[in-house]
FILODO-805247 format. One record per residue (C-alpha): residue number from 0; residue in one letter; x, y, z. Coordinates in steps of 0.05 Angstrom, whole numbers. Layout:
! residues N
r n=NUM	res=a	X=X	Y=Y	Z=Z
...
***
This chain:
! residues 515
r n=0	res=m	X=0	Y=0	Z=0
r n=1	res=i	X=25	Y=69	Z=-19
r n=2	res=l	X=-3	Y=127	Z=22
r n=3	res=e	X=-11	Y=197	Z=-7
r n=4	res=d	X=22	Y=251	Z=34
r n=5	res=k	X=-37	Y=298	Z=41
r n=6	res=s	X=-5	Y=337	Z=98
r n=7	res=f	X=55	Y=358	Z=55
r n=8	res=m	X=102	Y=330	Z=108
r n=9	res=l	X=156	Y=309	Z=59
r n=10	res=f	X=152	Y=374	Z=20
r n=11	res=q	X=156	Y=414	Z=85
r n=12	res=a	X=217	Y=375	Z=108
r n=13	res=i	X=254	Y=401	Z=47
r n=14	res=i	X=225	Y=470	Z=33
r n=15	res=i	X=222	Y=497	Z=105
r n=16	res=p	X=299	Y=496	Z=114
r n=17	res=a	X=307	Y=527	Z=45
r n=18	res=v	X=258	Y=583	Z=60
r n=19	res=f	X=289	Y=598	Z=128
r n=20	res=s	X=358	Y=601	Z=97
r n=21	res=v	X=334	Y=667	Z=67
r n=22	res=v	X=308	Y=689	Z=135
r n=23	res=a	X=375	Y=672	Z=167
r n=24	res=l	X=411	Y=712	Z=113
r n=25	res=v	X=367	Y=773	Z=121
r n=26	res=l	X=366	Y=773	Z=197
r n=27	res=g	X=435	Y=745	Z=209
r n=28	res=k	X=469	Y=812	Z=227
r n=29	res=r	X=415	Y=827	Z=278
r n=30	res=l	X=410	Y=758	Z=308
r n=31	res=r	X=484	Y=739	Z=306
r n=32	res=e	X=495	Y=674	Z=346
r n=33	res=k	X=419	Y=669	Z=356
r n=34	res=t	X=415	Y=652	Z=282
r n=35	res=g	X=441	Y=583	Z=303
r n=36	res=l	X=381	Y=576	Z=349
r n=37	res=l	X=334	Y=593	Z=291
r n=38	res=s	X=370	Y=541	Z=247
r n=39	res=t	X=363	Y=488	Z=302
r n=40	res=i	X=288	Y=500	Z=310
r n=41	res=v	X=276	Y=496	Z=236
r n=42	res=l	X=316	Y=431	Z=229
r n=43	res=l	X=283	Y=402	Z=290
r n=44	res=y	X=216	Y=412	Z=256
r n=45	res=s	X=241	Y=376	Z=193
r n=46	res=t	X=269	Y=320	Z=236
r n=47	res=a	X=202	Y=312	Z=272
r n=48	res=l	X=166	Y=306	Z=205
r n=49	res=i	X=214	Y=254	Z=178
r n=50	res=g	X=215	Y=217	Z=245
r n=51	res=y	X=139	Y=212	Z=244
r n=52	res=v	X=141	Y=181	Z=174
r n=53	res=q	X=195	Y=131	Z=196
r n=54	res=l	X=152	Y=112	Z=256
r n=55	res=k	X=91	Y=103	Z=212
r n=56	res=l	X=128	Y=56	Z=164
r n=57	res=f	X=156	Y=17	Z=224
r n=58	res=l	X=88	Y=8	Z=257
r n=59	res=e	X=50	Y=-10	Z=194
r n=60	res=p	X=84	Y=-68	Z=158
r n=61	res=g	X=33	Y=-65	Z=102
r n=62	res=l	X=51	Y=6	Z=86
r n=63	res=e	X=101	Y=6	Z=28
r n=64	res=a	X=113	Y=81	Z=20
r n=65	res=i	X=87	Y=151	Z=31
r n=66	res=e	X=88	Y=193	Z=-33
r n=67	res=a	X=74	Y=264	Z=-53
r n=68	res=s	X=71	Y=284	Z=-127
r n=69	res=y	X=66	Y=354	Z=-155
r n=70	res=l	X=58	Y=378	Z=-227
r n=71	res=w	X=125	Y=401	Z=-252
r n=72	res=l	X=143	Y=409	Z=-326
r n=73	res=p	X=107	Y=387	Z=-390
r n=74	res=d	X=133	Y=331	Z=-434
r n=75	res=i	X=186	Y=354	Z=-483
r n=76	res=g	X=201	Y=318	Z=-548
r n=77	res=g	X=165	Y=255	Z=-527
r n=78	res=i	X=206	Y=251	Z=-463
r n=79	res=s	X=165	Y=249	Z=-399
r n=80	res=l	X=195	Y=294	Z=-347
r n=81	res=g	X=145	Y=265	Z=-299
r n=82	res=s	X=122	Y=297	Z=-234
r n=83	res=f	X=162	Y=325	Z=-177
r n=84	res=t	X=153	Y=264	Z=-133
r n=85	res=l	X=177	Y=255	Z=-62
r n=86	res=r	X=177	Y=184	Z=-35
r n=87	res=a	X=189	Y=159	Z=35
r n=88	res=d	X=200	Y=84	Z=36
r n=89	res=g	X=243	Y=33	Z=70
r n=90	res=l	X=305	Y=55	Z=32
r n=91	res=s	X=299	Y=131	Z=32
r n=92	res=i	X=269	Y=148	Z=100
r n=93	res=p	X=324	Y=119	Z=145
r n=94	res=i	X=376	Y=158	Z=105
r n=95	res=a	X=335	Y=222	Z=108
r n=96	res=l	X=323	Y=214	Z=183
r n=97	res=v	X=397	Y=206	Z=197
r n=98	res=i	X=413	Y=267	Z=155
r n=99	res=a	X=359	Y=308	Z=192
r n=100	res=i	X=383	Y=286	Z=261
r n=101	res=l	X=455	Y=302	Z=244
r n=102	res=c	X=438	Y=370	Z=215
r n=103	res=t	X=398	Y=388	Z=278
r n=104	res=l	X=449	Y=366	Z=329
r n=105	res=i	X=508	Y=396	Z=290
r n=106	res=s	X=469	Y=462	Z=286
r n=107	res=i	X=468	Y=463	Z=362
r n=108	res=y	X=542	Y=447	Z=363
r n=109	res=s	X=556	Y=502	Z=313
r n=110	res=i	X=527	Y=556	Z=359
r n=111	res=k	X=586	Y=547	Z=407
r n=112	res=y	X=639	Y=525	Z=358
r n=113	res=m	X=628	Y=583	Z=310
r n=114	res=e	X=613	Y=637	Z=362
r n=115	res=h	X=676	Y=677	Z=347
r n=116	res=e	X=670	Y=670	Z=271
r n=117	res=h	X=647	Y=725	Z=224
r n=118	res=a	X=583	Y=728	Z=182
r n=119	res=l	X=543	Y=678	Z=222
r n=120	res=g	X=480	Y=696	Z=184
r n=121	res=q	X=511	Y=674	Z=119
r n=122	res=y	X=540	Y=612	Z=152
r n=123	res=f	X=473	Y=587	Z=178
r n=124	res=a	X=437	Y=608	Z=114
r n=125	res=l	X=484	Y=563	Z=74
r n=126	res=y	X=479	Y=510	Z=127
r n=127	res=l	X=403	Y=507	Z=121
r n=128	res=l	X=408	Y=505	Z=45
r n=129	res=y	X=458	Y=448	Z=49
r n=130	res=a	X=411	Y=409	Z=94
r n=131	res=s	X=353	Y=421	Z=47
r n=132	res=g	X=395	Y=395	Z=-12
r n=133	res=m	X=415	Y=331	Z=24
r n=134	res=i	X=344	Y=314	Z=47
r n=135	res=g	X=316	Y=330	Z=-22
r n=136	res=t	X=367	Y=287	Z=-58
r n=137	res=v	X=346	Y=227	Z=-17
r n=138	res=l	X=270	Y=236	Z=-21
r n=139	res=v	X=260	Y=256	Z=-94
r n=140	res=t	X=248	Y=201	Z=-146
r n=141	res=n	X=253	Y=242	Z=-210
r n=142	res=l	X=324	Y=238	Z=-239
r n=143	res=a	X=323	Y=310	Z=-265
r n=144	res=a	X=302	Y=335	Z=-196
r n=145	res=f	X=352	Y=288	Z=-164
r n=146	res=f	X=408	Y=321	Z=-203
r n=147	res=l	X=384	Y=391	Z=-183
r n=148	res=f	X=386	Y=372	Z=-109
r n=149	res=f	X=452	Y=337	Z=-120
r n=150	res=e	X=481	Y=403	Z=-144
r n=151	res=l	X=446	Y=440	Z=-87
r n=152	res=m	X=489	Y=399	Z=-39
r n=153	res=l	X=552	Y=421	Z=-75
r n=154	res=i	X=545	Y=497	Z=-77
r n=155	res=p	X=532	Y=512	Z=-3
r n=156	res=s	X=585	Y=461	Z=20
r n=157	res=w	X=636	Y=492	Z=-28
r n=158	res=a	X=622	Y=561	Z=0
r n=159	res=l	X=624	Y=537	Z=72
r n=160	res=i	X=694	Y=507	Z=61
r n=161	res=g	X=720	Y=567	Z=21
r n=162	res=v	X=697	Y=620	Z=70
r n=163	res=w	X=701	Y=588	Z=139
r n=164	res=g	X=753	Y=533	Z=127
r n=165	res=t	X=825	Y=531	Z=150
r n=166	res=g	X=893	Y=527	Z=116
r n=167	res=m	X=892	Y=537	Z=41
r n=168	res=k	X=816	Y=539	Z=43
r n=169	res=e	X=804	Y=574	Z=-24
r n=170	res=r	X=849	Y=525	Z=-62
r n=171	res=i	X=819	Y=465	Z=-27
r n=172	res=a	X=748	Y=489	Z=-38
r n=173	res=f	X=764	Y=498	Z=-112
r n=174	res=k	X=793	Y=427	Z=-116
r n=175	res=y	X=731	Y=400	Z=-80
r n=176	res=f	X=685	Y=438	Z=-128
r n=177	res=m	X=722	Y=415	Z=-191
r n=178	res=f	X=724	Y=342	Z=-171
r n=179	res=t	X=652	Y=340	Z=-150
r n=180	res=e	X=629	Y=379	Z=-210
r n=181	res=a	X=667	Y=332	Z=-257
r n=182	res=g	X=631	Y=274	Z=-224
r n=183	res=a	X=565	Y=311	Z=-230
r n=184	res=l	X=576	Y=320	Z=-305
r n=185	res=s	X=586	Y=245	Z=-313
r n=186	res=l	X=523	Y=234	Z=-272
r n=187	res=l	X=485	Y=284	Z=-315
r n=188	res=a	X=508	Y=249	Z=-379
r n=189	res=g	X=480	Y=183	Z=-352
r n=190	res=i	X=415	Y=216	Z=-331
r n=191	res=v	X=405	Y=250	Z=-399
r n=192	res=a	X=420	Y=186	Z=-435
r n=193	res=t	X=370	Y=150	Z=-391
r n=194	res=g	X=317	Y=202	Z=-406
r n=195	res=f	X=327	Y=199	Z=-481
r n=196	res=i	X=327	Y=123	Z=-484
r n=197	res=a	X=275	Y=106	Z=-432
r n=198	res=k	X=232	Y=167	Z=-449
r n=199	res=t	X=224	Y=183	Z=-376
r n=200	res=f	X=262	Y=211	Z=-317
r n=201	res=e	X=220	Y=176	Z=-264
r n=202	res=i	X=265	Y=125	Z=-230
r n=203	res=f	X=209	Y=75	Z=-220
r n=204	res=k	X=191	Y=77	Z=-295
r n=205	res=v	X=261	Y=73	Z=-324
r n=206	res=s	X=264	Y=-3	Z=-322
r n=207	res=q	X=203	Y=-8	Z=-367
r n=208	res=g	X=235	Y=40	Z=-417
r n=209	res=m	X=299	Y=-1	Z=-417
r n=210	res=i	X=264	Y=-65	Z=-439
r n=211	res=g	X=294	Y=-88	Z=-505
r n=212	res=i	X=353	Y=-39	Z=-502
r n=213	res=d	X=421	Y=-69	Z=-516
r n=214	res=l	X=456	Y=-90	Z=-452
r n=215	res=g	X=520	Y=-56	Z=-472
r n=216	res=i	X=485	Y=11	Z=-477
r n=217	res=q	X=453	Y=0	Z=-409
r n=218	res=i	X=521	Y=-16	Z=-378
r n=219	res=a	X=552	Y=47	Z=-409
r n=220	res=i	X=497	Y=89	Z=-377
r n=221	res=v	X=506	Y=54	Z=-310
r n=222	res=v	X=581	Y=66	Z=-312
r n=223	res=a	X=570	Y=141	Z=-326
r n=224	res=i	X=522	Y=146	Z=-268
r n=225	res=l	X=566	Y=107	Z=-221
r n=226	res=l	X=627	Y=149	Z=-238
r n=227	res=g	X=590	Y=210	Z=-214
r n=228	res=l	X=566	Y=176	Z=-151
r n=229	res=f	X=634	Y=145	Z=-137
r n=230	res=v	X=667	Y=213	Z=-137
r n=231	res=k	X=617	Y=234	Z=-84
r n=232	res=m	X=632	Y=171	Z=-44
r n=233	res=a	X=708	Y=180	Z=-54
r n=234	res=i	X=717	Y=110	Z=-80
r n=235	res=f	X=790	Y=95	Z=-100
r n=236	res=p	X=819	Y=125	Z=-145
r n=237	res=l	X=767	Y=182	Z=-145
r n=238	res=h	X=781	Y=199	Z=-73
r n=239	res=t	X=837	Y=251	Z=-73
r n=240	res=w	X=792	Y=311	Z=-59
r n=241	res=l	X=764	Y=283	Z=6
r n=242	res=p	X=823	Y=285	Z=55
r n=243	res=d	X=837	Y=359	Z=40
r n=244	res=a	X=764	Y=381	Z=39
r n=245	res=h	X=743	Y=344	Z=102
r n=246	res=a	X=805	Y=363	Z=140
r n=247	res=e	X=803	Y=437	Z=124
r n=248	res=a	X=728	Y=449	Z=127
r n=249	res=p	X=701	Y=480	Z=191
r n=250	res=t	X=691	Y=421	Z=238
r n=251	res=p	X=614	Y=424	Z=239
r n=252	res=i	X=615	Y=420	Z=163
r n=253	res=s	X=666	Y=363	Z=165
r n=254	res=a	X=615	Y=328	Z=210
r n=255	res=l	X=563	Y=334	Z=154
r n=256	res=l	X=608	Y=324	Z=93
r n=257	res=s	X=635	Y=258	Z=117
r n=258	res=p	X=579	Y=225	Z=156
r n=259	res=a	X=520	Y=250	Z=116
r n=260	res=m	X=537	Y=273	Z=46
r n=261	res=i	X=586	Y=223	Z=17
r n=262	res=g	X=542	Y=163	Z=35
r n=263	res=i	X=486	Y=193	Z=-7
r n=264	res=g	X=525	Y=167	Z=-67
r n=265	res=g	X=516	Y=97	Z=-40
r n=266	res=y	X=442	Y=107	Z=-29
r n=267	res=a	X=434	Y=133	Z=-100
r n=268	res=s	X=472	Y=73	Z=-127
r n=269	res=i	X=420	Y=26	Z=-97
r n=270	res=r	X=360	Y=70	Z=-116
r n=271	res=i	X=380	Y=84	Z=-188
r n=272	res=i	X=418	Y=21	Z=-210
r n=273	res=y	X=377	Y=-32	Z=-176
r n=274	res=t	X=311	Y=2	Z=-191
r n=275	res=g	X=323	Y=28	Z=-261
r n=276	res=f	X=372	Y=-22	Z=-291
r n=277	res=p	X=353	Y=-91	Z=-267
r n=278	res=d	X=381	Y=-124	Z=-330
r n=279	res=v	X=451	Y=-100	Z=-312
r n=280	res=v	X=445	Y=-127	Z=-242
r n=281	res=k	X=418	Y=-194	Z=-266
r n=282	res=a	X=460	Y=-208	Z=-328
r n=283	res=q	X=525	Y=-178	Z=-305
r n=284	res=t	X=526	Y=-198	Z=-231
r n=285	res=p	X=586	Y=-246	Z=-238
r n=286	res=q	X=629	Y=-195	Z=-275
r n=287	res=f	X=603	Y=-124	Z=-264
r n=288	res=m	X=589	Y=-132	Z=-190
r n=289	res=l	X=654	Y=-169	Z=-180
r n=290	res=i	X=691	Y=-108	Z=-206
r n=291	res=l	X=653	Y=-65	Z=-157
r n=292	res=s	X=672	Y=-113	Z=-101
r n=293	res=v	X=746	Y=-107	Z=-119
r n=294	res=l	X=741	Y=-31	Z=-119
r n=295	res=a	X=707	Y=-35	Z=-51
r n=296	res=l	X=763	Y=-79	Z=-23
r n=297	res=i	X=817	Y=-32	Z=-50
r n=298	res=t	X=780	Y=29	Z=-22
r n=299	res=m	X=770	Y=0	Z=48
r n=300	res=t	X=842	Y=-24	Z=52
r n=301	res=y	X=874	Y=39	Z=24
r n=302	res=g	X=832	Y=84	Z=70
r n=303	res=g	X=849	Y=42	Z=131
r n=304	res=y	X=924	Y=42	Z=117
r n=305	res=m	X=925	Y=116	Z=104
r n=306	res=a	X=887	Y=130	Z=168
r n=307	res=l	X=941	Y=92	Z=207
r n=308	res=a	X=993	Y=139	Z=178
r n=309	res=q	X=961	Y=204	Z=201
r n=310	res=d	X=980	Y=250	Z=258
r n=311	res=d	X=927	Y=303	Z=240
r n=312	res=i	X=864	Y=277	Z=273
r n=313	res=k	X=817	Y=306	Z=221
r n=314	res=r	X=857	Y=275	Z=164
r n=315	res=l	X=855	Y=209	Z=200
r n=316	res=l	X=780	Y=213	Z=204
r n=317	res=a	X=776	Y=234	Z=130
r n=318	res=f	X=815	Y=173	Z=107
r n=319	res=s	X=772	Y=131	Z=154
r n=320	res=s	X=711	Y=156	Z=115
r n=321	res=i	X=742	Y=132	Z=50
r n=322	res=s	X=751	Y=63	Z=82
r n=323	res=q	X=679	Y=62	Z=107
r n=324	res=m	X=652	Y=79	Z=38
r n=325	res=g	X=689	Y=17	Z=15
r n=326	res=y	X=647	Y=-24	Z=64
r n=327	res=m	X=584	Y=8	Z=37
r n=328	res=l	X=602	Y=-7	Z=-35
r n=329	res=f	X=619	Y=-79	Z=-15
r n=330	res=g	X=547	Y=-87	Z=10
r n=331	res=i	X=519	Y=-54	Z=-52
r n=332	res=a	X=558	Y=-102	Z=-97
r n=333	res=s	X=534	Y=-164	Z=-59
r n=334	res=v	X=468	Y=-168	Z=-98
r n=335	res=s	X=435	Y=-199	Z=-37
r n=336	res=t	X=380	Y=-174	Z=9
r n=337	res=i	X=422	Y=-180	Z=72
r n=338	res=g	X=482	Y=-146	Z=40
r n=339	res=l	X=441	Y=-87	Z=14
r n=340	res=v	X=408	Y=-79	Z=82
r n=341	res=g	X=478	Y=-79	Z=112
r n=342	res=a	X=498	Y=-23	Z=64
r n=343	res=v	X=440	Y=20	Z=87
r n=344	res=l	X=456	Y=5	Z=160
r n=345	res=l	X=529	Y=22	Z=145
r n=346	res=y	X=505	Y=91	Z=124
r n=347	res=v	X=469	Y=98	Z=191
r n=348	res=s	X=528	Y=71	Z=231
r n=349	res=h	X=579	Y=113	Z=195
r n=350	res=g	X=534	Y=174	Z=199
r n=351	res=l	X=528	Y=170	Z=274
r n=352	res=g	X=598	Y=145	Z=290
r n=353	res=k	X=636	Y=191	Z=245
r n=354	res=a	X=595	Y=251	Z=267
r n=355	res=i	X=614	Y=235	Z=338
r n=356	res=l	X=687	Y=232	Z=320
r n=357	res=f	X=690	Y=295	Z=279
r n=358	res=l	X=652	Y=333	Z=333
r n=359	res=v	X=701	Y=306	Z=384
r n=360	res=s	X=758	Y=330	Z=341
r n=361	res=g	X=725	Y=398	Z=342
r n=362	res=v	X=723	Y=397	Z=418
r n=363	res=l	X=797	Y=380	Z=420
r n=364	res=i	X=814	Y=435	Z=369
r n=365	res=h	X=771	Y=485	Z=407
r n=366	res=e	X=804	Y=469	Z=474
r n=367	res=f	X=876	Y=457	Z=454
r n=368	res=k	X=884	Y=494	Z=387
r n=369	res=t	X=917	Y=435	Z=354
r n=370	res=r	X=899	Y=377	Z=308
r n=371	res=s	X=963	Y=338	Z=321
r n=372	res=i	X=951	Y=272	Z=358
r n=373	res=k	X=1022	Y=271	Z=385
r n=374	res=e	X=1009	Y=336	Z=422
r n=375	res=l	X=951	Y=304	Z=460
r n=376	res=g	X=949	Y=252	Z=514
r n=377	res=g	X=923	Y=233	Z=583
r n=378	res=l	X=854	Y=264	Z=571
r n=379	res=a	X=809	Y=208	Z=596
r n=380	res=p	X=808	Y=229	Z=669
r n=381	res=k	X=800	Y=302	Z=651
r n=382	res=m	X=749	Y=295	Z=595
r n=383	res=p	X=709	Y=231	Z=612
r n=384	res=y	X=648	Y=247	Z=568
r n=385	res=t	X=691	Y=261	Z=508
r n=386	res=a	X=732	Y=198	Z=520
r n=387	res=i	X=670	Y=154	Z=525
r n=388	res=a	X=639	Y=183	Z=463
r n=389	res=t	X=703	Y=175	Z=424
r n=390	res=l	X=708	Y=102	Z=443
r n=391	res=i	X=636	Y=90	Z=423
r n=392	res=g	X=648	Y=124	Z=356
r n=393	res=f	X=709	Y=82	Z=339
r n=394	res=l	X=677	Y=17	Z=365
r n=395	res=g	X=617	Y=31	Z=320
r n=396	res=l	X=663	Y=39	Z=259
r n=397	res=m	X=699	Y=-26	Z=275
r n=398	res=g	X=634	Y=-65	Z=283
r n=399	res=f	X=635	Y=-79	Z=358
r n=400	res=p	X=573	Y=-115	Z=386
r n=401	res=y	X=518	Y=-74	Z=418
r n=402	res=i	X=531	Y=-17	Z=370
r n=403	res=i	X=495	Y=-8	Z=303
r n=404	res=g	X=561	Y=-16	Z=265
r n=405	res=f	X=564	Y=-89	Z=286
r n=406	res=w	X=499	Y=-105	Z=249
r n=407	res=a	X=520	Y=-65	Z=188
r n=408	res=e	X=586	Y=-103	Z=179
r n=409	res=l	X=555	Y=-170	Z=197
r n=410	res=y	X=501	Y=-161	Z=144
r n=411	res=i	X=550	Y=-136	Z=91
r n=412	res=f	X=598	Y=-194	Z=98
r n=413	res=t	X=543	Y=-246	Z=107
r n=414	res=g	X=508	Y=-220	Z=44
r n=415	res=a	X=573	Y=-220	Z=4
r n=416	res=m	X=590	Y=-291	Z=26
r n=417	res=y	X=520	Y=-316	Z=12
r n=418	res=t	X=524	Y=-290	Z=-59
r n=419	res=a	X=594	Y=-319	Z=-67
r n=420	res=l	X=571	Y=-389	Z=-45
r n=421	res=q	X=514	Y=-392	Z=-95
r n=422	res=g	X=536	Y=-445	Z=-145
r n=423	res=f	X=604	Y=-451	Z=-110
r n=424	res=g	X=649	Y=-507	Z=-133
r n=425	res=h	X=681	Y=-483	Z=-198
r n=426	res=i	X=754	Y=-466	Z=-186
r n=427	res=i	X=759	Y=-405	Z=-232
r n=428	res=e	X=687	Y=-382	Z=-232
r n=429	res=p	X=674	Y=-310	Z=-208
r n=430	res=n	X=636	Y=-337	Z=-148
r n=431	res=s	X=699	Y=-373	Z=-125
r n=432	res=i	X=738	Y=-308	Z=-132
r n=433	res=r	X=684	Y=-271	Z=-93
r n=434	res=v	X=695	Y=-319	Z=-34
r n=435	res=l	X=769	Y=-298	Z=-34
r n=436	res=i	X=751	Y=-224	Z=-40
r n=437	res=t	X=702	Y=-229	Z=18
r n=438	res=a	X=753	Y=-264	Z=61
r n=439	res=l	X=804	Y=-210	Z=46
r n=440	res=a	X=753	Y=-156	Z=62
r n=441	res=i	X=739	Y=-188	Z=130
r n=442	res=v	X=814	Y=-189	Z=144
r n=443	res=a	X=820	Y=-117	Z=121
r n=444	res=s	X=768	Y=-96	Z=173
r n=445	res=i	X=823	Y=-105	Z=225
r n=446	res=l	X=852	Y=-40	Z=201
r n=447	res=t	X=792	Y=-2	Z=229
r n=448	res=a	X=804	Y=-31	Z=298
r n=449	res=s	X=878	Y=-14	Z=291
r n=450	res=y	X=873	Y=60	Z=276
r n=451	res=g	X=812	Y=69	Z=321
r n=452	res=l	X=840	Y=38	Z=385
r n=453	res=w	X=909	Y=67	Z=372
r n=454	res=t	X=879	Y=137	Z=367
r n=455	res=v	X=840	Y=128	Z=431
r n=456	res=r	X=903	Y=103	Z=466
r n=457	res=r	X=946	Y=162	Z=442
r n=458	res=v	X=894	Y=217	Z=456
r n=459	res=f	X=862	Y=195	Z=521
r n=460	res=y	X=914	Y=152	Z=558
r n=461	res=g	X=986	Y=157	Z=577
r n=462	res=q	X=1018	Y=219	Z=607
r n=463	res=p	X=987	Y=288	Z=595
r n=464	res=t	X=1027	Y=332	Z=548
r n=465	res=e	X=1044	Y=406	Z=557
r n=466	res=k	X=979	Y=425	Z=521
r n=467	res=t	X=934	Y=377	Z=560
r n=468	res=s	X=962	Y=384	Z=630
r n=469	res=h	X=907	Y=432	Z=650
r n=470	res=a	X=851	Y=403	Z=607
r n=471	res=k	X=778	Y=404	Z=626
r n=472	res=e	X=714	Y=379	Z=594
r n=473	res=g	X=689	Y=420	Z=535
r n=474	res=s	X=627	Y=463	Z=533
r n=475	res=m	X=562	Y=425	Z=546
r n=476	res=m	X=532	Y=456	Z=484
r n=477	res=m	X=584	Y=417	Z=445
r n=478	res=i	X=585	Y=354	Z=488
r n=479	res=i	X=509	Y=342	Z=492
r n=480	res=p	X=500	Y=333	Z=416
r n=481	res=i	X=558	Y=284	Z=417
r n=482	res=m	X=528	Y=243	Z=474
r n=483	res=i	X=460	Y=241	Z=440
r n=484	res=l	X=493	Y=211	Z=378
r n=485	res=a	X=530	Y=161	Z=421
r n=486	res=a	X=465	Y=141	Z=455
r n=487	res=l	X=431	Y=132	Z=387
r n=488	res=s	X=488	Y=86	Z=365
r n=489	res=l	X=477	Y=43	Z=426
r n=490	res=i	X=401	Y=42	Z=422
r n=491	res=l	X=403	Y=21	Z=349
r n=492	res=g	X=456	Y=-30	Z=365
r n=493	res=v	X=412	Y=-63	Z=417
r n=494	res=y	X=349	Y=-58	Z=375
r n=495	res=p	X=370	Y=-52	Z=301
r n=496	res=g	X=300	Y=-70	Z=279
r n=497	res=l	X=280	Y=3	Z=289
r n=498	res=m	X=317	Y=17	Z=224
r n=499	res=a	X=328	Y=-52	Z=193
r n=500	res=s	X=256	Y=-77	Z=190
r n=501	res=s	X=229	Y=-27	Z=139
r n=502	res=v	X=295	Y=-29	Z=100
r n=503	res=s	X=292	Y=-105	Z=96
r n=504	res=r	X=221	Y=-106	Z=71
r n=505	res=y	X=237	Y=-56	Z=16
r n=506	res=i	X=302	Y=-90	Z=-6
r n=507	res=s	X=268	Y=-159	Z=-7
r n=508	res=e	X=214	Y=-133	Z=-53
r n=509	res=l	X=265	Y=-97	Z=-97
r n=510	res=l	X=308	Y=-159	Z=-108
r n=511	res=g	X=246	Y=-201	Z=-116
r n=512	res=s	X=224	Y=-158	Z=-174
r n=513	res=i	X=293	Y=-164	Z=-206
r n=514	res=s	X=296	Y=-239	Z=-202
***
C-alpha cells in the first residue's frame, strides 16, 4: 500500500529549511549567534516530520511508502519529465532521518563552535540550504530533480569550506568543487542518456523504458552514473579531494560532509541502479558486480592504511571515511538482500559514528588549538564524556557488538559470502573469486580496529602533554549533541529493527522484482 502525503510532510521537510535560509541571511546581522538557534528549531521541525514518517512505516508493515507528487514540467520531445515526486519508503526514509538528526544536532554544536567567527547569518543560511539539498536528494524520485538537489548539496558546501575553512581553504574548496562537478557531469550524462532512451526521468519507470535496449548501452549508462556517484563517495581512485576538503572544512561541516553527504552516493547507487537497470544487475552480476567488489576492497584497505599513517586527527577521520565507503560499496555489490540492508545500516552507523568523532575533534581543536595527535594525551580522566563518546564512535566503525556498526558489517559480509557461495564449486568461476575477495575484506576490517583503538590510546591515555596538563571537559553545548549521537548508536545496536525492519522489507521486494 502506498499512502498519499496529504499533509505535505515530505515537502515541508525540504522546503522549510530552504525558506528559512533566506530568513537567516536577512536577519543574520541582527540575530548573530541566535541565528544558530533559529537554524536548530527549523531543522528540528524537519526531523520531527521525517521521524513521524519513519515511525509510521515501522508500525504499519503493510505500508510500502508515503508519496507526494506535484505537477512540474510538460513533456518535451516525447520525453516524460514526470512529476516532482517525493517518496518515503524503507530505503529513503532511514537515510533522510539520519541526515535530519545530524543536521539538527550539529546546528546546536555550531552555535558554540562558530561563536567567534564572522558572518554567522551567511553561515547558517548556507547550512540550512545544504541540509535542504541533502534531504531533497534522498527523497526525490525524478532523476532530473535528483540532479538539481545533487548540485544543491555542492554549492553551499563549497562556500562553507571556502569562507570558513582553514589552511589553504580557497584552493581546497576549488579542488573540491572541480572534482565533485566533474563527477556531476558524468552523472548528468548518464541521466540525460536515460531520459532519451527510456523516455522518462521517473526512477520507477526507467526499467520499463529499458526493456529491449542493448545490454552494452545500459552498462555504459550505469558506468557514467556510477562514476558521478563514486566521486561523491570518494571510491578509490576518485578519492583525492576528500582528505583535504574534510580536514580543512570548519569542523561542523566536516561532520556533515563525511557522515551524511558522501554516503548519499551509495544510497543513490541502490536506488538508481537496482531500480532502473535490473538487467545490468541480473545479467552482469558475476562480472560487473565483482569489479565493484574489488574496488570496494581496495578502497576500504587503502583508506584504513592511510588512516594509520596520520597524525592530524581530522585527516585520520577523513581517510577513515574513505575506508567506510568501501564497506558500503561492498554491501551494494553483494546483490543480496542482507548485503544491501547492511549497506544501508552502514550509512546509519557511519553517519552516527563519524559525526561523533568529527565533533570530538572539534572539541579538541577548540580546547587545545591543535589537530596533532602527538600533542595530545592523558585526557580520559580530565574529559570523561569526550573519551567515552570517542570510544563508542570508533567501536561503532569497527563493528563492535551492541553498536549499530556491528549489524552493518555482519550483514554486509554475510550477504557477500551468501552470494559468493551460490553455485560454488568451480575453481575459476567469479563466485569462487568472490569468496576470496570477501575473506580479504573481512581481514582488512582489522585496520579499522587498529587506527581506532590506537587513536583512543594516544589521545586519552598515557601521560598528559604540555597542552593537555590543565585540560577540562568541553562546553556542554558541544558535548550534549555528541552524547546524543553516542546514545543513538547504542540504542540502534541493541534494537537494530527500528531501522532494519522497513529497510529489509523494501530490499526484499526490490530484489524479488529483479529476479
